[in-house]
N, C-alpha and C positions, 0 to 999 in steps of 0.2 A: 765546679772546685775541683777538681780532678784529681788530686794523688794522695796514694793513700796516706794515709796518718801515722803508720807504722814509722818510719824515713823520719819522724820527728826528733828522737833522740839522738839520732846520728848530728841531724842539721844544730840541733842545742851544740853538739859536742865540735863538730865547726867552730861555730860561731863562737864560745867561750877562746878555740886558739886562736880566732883571727882579731886581727884587731878593731875596733868599736868602725863604723861606718866604712866600713872597708868591701866597696860590691868584690859581689864573690856569686860563684855558681853552685848551686845545690839543686842537684836531681834534676838538674834541667834547665830551673829556675833562677834567672838574674837576679841579684836581691841585694842591699845594700840593710842589713838589721842596725837599727840606731837604739831600740831596749830590748833587752829578753829576758823573760826568767824561767831558770828552771823549771823552780818549785808551783810553777801557777800552773792555773788550768789547761791540761790540754783542749783541744777538738777533739773532734768524731764523727761520722756521719749522720747524718738526723737535727745536728747543732744548730743552731738559728744563732747566727752573729748579729750585733751591732757595732757599725766600728764610722771611725769618720776618715776621711774622702778626699782628698786634695790629688788631680789628676792636673800634666804640665805635658805640655810636647817638647819638643828635642830642645825648641829656643826656650823653655821657661817658661812658657805663657801658659797660666791657667786654663782651661778647658770646661771642669769642674770642680765645686768646695760644698761641700758639704754643711761646714761652719755656714758659709755665707744663702747656703737653704734654708739655716734650721733647721734641719732634721737631717739627723746623721743616717748611715746605709743602712741595710737591712741584707742578712744574705740565708740559705741552707746550702751546711756542708756535705756536700754530696760525693758517694764515691764516683769515681771515675768511669767514664764509658766510651770504648773503639772507637769516637764518634768521627765520620767524615768531615776533615776543611779542620779534626782538633790538632792543634802543636803544645809540646815542650814549655816552657815557662812563659805561657796563662797567669795575670792576673791571680786567677780561683786558684791555681796552682799554687801560688807562691804565699796567697794565707793560711793554706793548710801544713805551713811553715811556721804558724804563731803561734803566741797561746795570751789567756789573754792579761793585757797591758798590755802588751807588744806593741810594735809602731818598727814600721821599715819601709823601705819603696823598694815598692816590687819595677823592675823594667822590662818592660814586653816592645823585643826589635821589631820595630815597620815592620822590617824587608821581610819577616814571619808571618802576620797579617796580610803583607799584599799576598803572600801565597796565599793563604786561605779566604780569604774572605772574595768573593765573589762577584764586585763589583768595584770602581776605583777609589782611592782612597782621598778624603779632602785634601788641598793643597798646604793643608797647616800641618802635615803629617807626612816629615819628609823622611824616603829611602837613605838606608844608612844610620840612622838614629831612635831611641827608641819613648814608649810613651811611659813617662811618670807616674805610678799608681804608689801616693806619700800615702801612708794609712795604719792608724793607732789600733789596735781592737778592745774595744769599750764594756759587752757584754758576753760572752756563751749563756745562752737557754736550751732548755728542753724543749725537743715539739709540747709537750704537756706545759712548761711554763708558759713560752712564747704564750699556747692559747688562752690559756686562764690571765696572761695581761694584757692580751687582746679584749678578750669578753669583759675585763673588769674595766679596763678604758673604753669600750663601748658602753657599759652603762654608765659612765661616771656620764660618758658624751653624752649621752639621751635625756639621761635627767634634767644637765646646763638646758639643752633644746628646746624640752619642755620650758621651763623658766622661760626660757628667753620670748618662746612662741605665747605663752600665756602675756608675758606684758607689749604683745604687742602690737595690740588695738589701743592701750592707752597711750602710748608712743606714736605712732602713727598719726592718732586723730591730735595732740599737741601741737607735732609738726604741722597738721594739715589745717590747725588755726593760727600759726604762727605767718603763714603763705599769704593771708586773707583772698584768696580763692575759695570758691564755691566747687568741693569735691561729689561729686555722687560713687555710688560702690555696687558691683555685682557682684552677682550671688557667688563667684566663687575669691570675694572676699578683693578685689581691684577697687583701687579707689581713683577717678578720672575728674581730671577738669578740663573743658576742652574748652580754649581761649579762640579760636578757628574752625568753625568748621568745615571749609572748604563744598567739593560741591562733585558728584559723579557718585556712579557707586563706590560700598566698601569691598577692602580687602578683603579672601576669601581664603581660607584653608588652601592650599598648595599651588598657590600664585606667588608672585617675588616682587615685590616693593621698592620701590625709590625712597630712601629714608635719608633725610640729617636726625641725629642725636645726638644728648649729650647724659649719662649716665653719672649720676652722684649719689652717697650715702648721703642718710639725713641731718648730717653736720657737716652737709654741703659740700665732705670733700670729693673730686673726680675720681672714680673709676675707669671710665672708656667714655670716647668721645668718635664721630661720625659722619664724613661727609661724603653725601651723595652713595649711602652705602646701601649695599643688594637684602634686603630682606627677604627671605625664601617661610613665608606662612604654615607653620606644622613643624619646622626645625630651629627653633629657637624654646626659652624656657615658655612655658605655660604664659603668665603671665604678660609679657612682650608680646606675645600668638593674639592673647584675647588684648589685648593694647591697640593693635593694630586695625581688625577687625570692626572698633569703635567710631572709628578715622574712615575719612574722604581727601582724594587728592589735591592741595593746596590748604590744608587744617596742620593748625599745632595743638599740642594741648601735652600738659602734665600728667604722669603716671606714677602713682604712689605701690611698688609689691607687694605685699609679707612677701616672707622669703618659703613657706608652704608652697609658693604661684612660682620662687623666681631657684635659685638655687640646692632649697632646701638646707637637708642638713651634711652637702657636700661642697669644701669651698674649691675654687674655681679662680687661678692669677692672683690678682687683687683684690679678692670678693673671699669675706675669712663666711665660715660655715653660716649658716640662721639666718644671714643680712636679709635687710627692708631694704628695695630698691627705689631710686627716685630715678625716669626717665624725663626729658622736655624733649618731643619728639615731632619733628615737621614732615607731614609724607607729604610728597614728591609727582614721585606719577607711578603706574603700574610698567613694568618692564614687560 
């Protein structure tokens, strides 16, 4: 976020004199300010800002939308740096012209990107058009305030995770009872039911095996599925690695993987943090 914030007052004065939503250039930034409050808290170097953001290309196709992602963007206001490849009019430059509660669209010329990016741009970014960043500043925090907030959130998440993990054994037992299958349990907590033994040697760490699989939560909702998928042992979640070592070519089994040997407290795509995972697995062959 590169421009100096000393120009904020000048920028605000220019905005007052212009019509709302008029596209103008302020200190090299092509910007369309929708809402601005002169009395609102101004940004300064080192502040952590939280913002809503929608990015569109010149054809108004949405490339990113924090509303749909369910999580606002965050970033630190930083002093400008004379780094090679930078140019006036970046999104970061535009943020420095705004205050808490402001909303604006910052237009970044694709032609400027072409001159600075050392790689071909994707076809949906056309020369002669603008990349449009529609942004609203939701919150501004000092670094200390932000760190305290993160610590508090981490503490709450840790308590929640501990509670969920404590409940897992009973929930897994109830799920297994409903399946009607006979399960065994390894020292790590992995629950498994071998429905077809298969034959030959079992997969080993470092090998790659081809499998069919289906992953669900204990409520039956599917989160992943694959046919003839290559699985490198040792590069997957611990529970899945271990599950494969219990099988043989041609074998079929169901595994219930507790969260500590799945993704733990880290969410992964459609998988929330602290999730118990169920896999139906068929081993086809060693690659």
